[in-house]
N, C-alpha and C positions, 0 to 999 in steps of 0.2 A: 574519551575515545580509546584510551589504552584497553579498558575492560572490553570494549567492542571487538577490538583487534585480537585479544586473548581469547574471546569466546569464538571467534571466527576460526582460530587454530584448533580449539578444542573439539569443534563439531565438523572438522574436515572429513572425517570418516563417514559422516552422513550426508554432508552437502556436496562433497566432491571437489571443494577448494579450500585452501588454508589461508588465503589472502583475499582481501577486498581490492578492487581495482582502484587506482590513483583517482579516477573520476568520482567514484562513489565516496572515497574518503574525503576528498575535497568538498563535495556537496554537503556532507553531514557537518564537516568542520566549520563550513561557512554559514550554516543555517542556525540561528539562534533559538534553541529549543524553549528557552524561558519565555519567549514571546507567544508561545502557543498553549501555555497551561495557565490555570487560575492563579490569582494572587496567593491564595493559601497553600499552593504547592511549590512556591518558588524555591524553598529550601532543598528541594529534591529535583530541581529542574534538569540536572545533568546526571542524576543517578541512572544506572542501567537498569530501569524498572519501569513497568507501566504505570501511568498515574491517571486518577479520575479527572474528567474535564466536565462533568455535569451530565444530567439527563441519562444516568447510567451507562455512560460511555467512557472510553479510555484513549489516552494517547499511548501507543505501543512503546515497549522498551526499545532503546536505541539500537541494540543488537538485532532485533527482529526487523526493525526498519531497514537496517543495513543489509541484512540477508535477503530479505524479500526484494529490495532494490537490485541487488547483485543478481539474484535469480532471473530477474526480469530482462536483464542484459539490454538496458535502454541505450538507443543511439541518439546522436545529436539531431537527426532529422526525424525522429520518431513522433507519432501522435499516440498518446496513451490515455487509457481511462482508468480511473480510480473508483472503486466502490467503497463508500464509507469515508467522506471528507473528514468527519470528526473535527479535530482542532485545525486542520489544514497542514499539519506538519509533513506528513508523507507527501502531499502534493507539492510542498515547497522543496523538498528534497529532489523529486522528480523533475521540477521545473528548471533546476540547474542543468539537468542532463539530457532533456529532449526539446523538441520544438514547441509542442503544445501539450497541455494536460487538460483533460476533462475530468471533473470529479462530481459524483453524485453523493447527496446526503439525504436521508429520509426525514431528519429533524430540522425543520425550518429554522430554529434558533441557532443551532450549531452551524448551519449552512451560511447564515447571516454573519455570525462572529468569524467563521473561517474566511469569508469573502473580505471582511474588513481588515483582518490581519494580513492577508496575502497582498491586499492593495497598499496598505501602509508600508510593507516591506518591499514594495516595488516589483512583485511578481506579476508581470503583465501578461504572461503566457499561460495563466491558469483560469479556467472557467468553472464556477461552482454552480450546480443547479439542484434544486430539491427534487427528488425523484426515487423511483423503486429500483434499487441496485440489482435485484434478481432479474429485472428485464433489461438491464444495461442501458445504452443510449443509442438507439437505432439511427437517430438523425445524424450523428456524428461518425458512425461506424463507416468502414472498418478500421480497426485499430491494430497498431504494431504491437502493443502490449496492454494487458489489463492486470491490475493489481487489486485484490480484495482484502479489506481490512476488518472483515467479520467473518464468522465461520458459517458456511452453508452446510445443510444436511446432505446435499449432494451438489455436484458441479452444475450451475445453471446452464441449460442448453443455450439460452440466448447469448450468453457471454461467449461461449465457444463459436457460435455463429458469427459474432461480431469481430472476431479475430481474423486478420489477414493470414494468408498462407505464409508460413514462417514466423508467425506471431506466437507470443507466449502469454499464458494466463498463470498468474501466482495466486494461489487461493487455499485458505484453511478449510478443511472439510471433516464434519464430525458432529456429534450430538451437542446441543447447547450446554454450556457450563460444565463440560468434561473435557478430557484430553482429546485433541483433535489432530488431524493429519495435514501438515503443510504440503501442498502438492504443486508441481509444475505441469501444465498441460501445453503441449506444443502442437501447433497445427502444421503438418508438412505441406509440401508443394502441391499435393494432390487434394489438400483440404481435409485430410484424415488427422484427428486428434489423438495424441499419444500422451498418457499421464504417467508421471512418476512421483513416488513419496519421497520427501526430503527428511523431516524430523517432526517430532510430536511438539505441539503448541497448544495454547489456550487463548481463544479469542471470544469476545462478546459475539452473540449470535447475529447472523444476517437475517433480517426481518423482511418477509415478502408483504408489501403494503397492498398487494392485490390490485 
């Protein structure tokens, strides 16, 4: 956790904040990251680094999870959507902070494992579904916030549409397997979306299953 806090201070000139909120710190501190990674990665469970979880996917480094969560600015009554459930770790962090988390995962095996982990840990306010993240989850929309844990080549219009006025979308945008741009898209009261860049990142690509 100390490294996460240090990186938050070091990137303040890019992100606009030098400290994480107490709510986000508590959510990360009380979520056991080791429960979300494979046995062969346990020695690095609390390293500030991304780790492979199988099927070519990763669990994001704790600093990036903290940063994206802070940028989302989740409120206790919010309903949020996550694109890319992966291990379920980001959804677990969000579950501490909001009323309901919906999360989409395109790989059925990962969705099943994430569901099992979240249930075993008692996260009753997370719903995992197999689906195409590029299209979002229209049936559960609109959302107070959307967080995307894979890089899109452009911001998916469906996700912007599914944001409530005043809502935020946090998403990495850029070419696959190269440096990308972490962005925050905010929808104003009139429904107009405004995007700003935060800092460079590298994520696995967001795949459109069509």
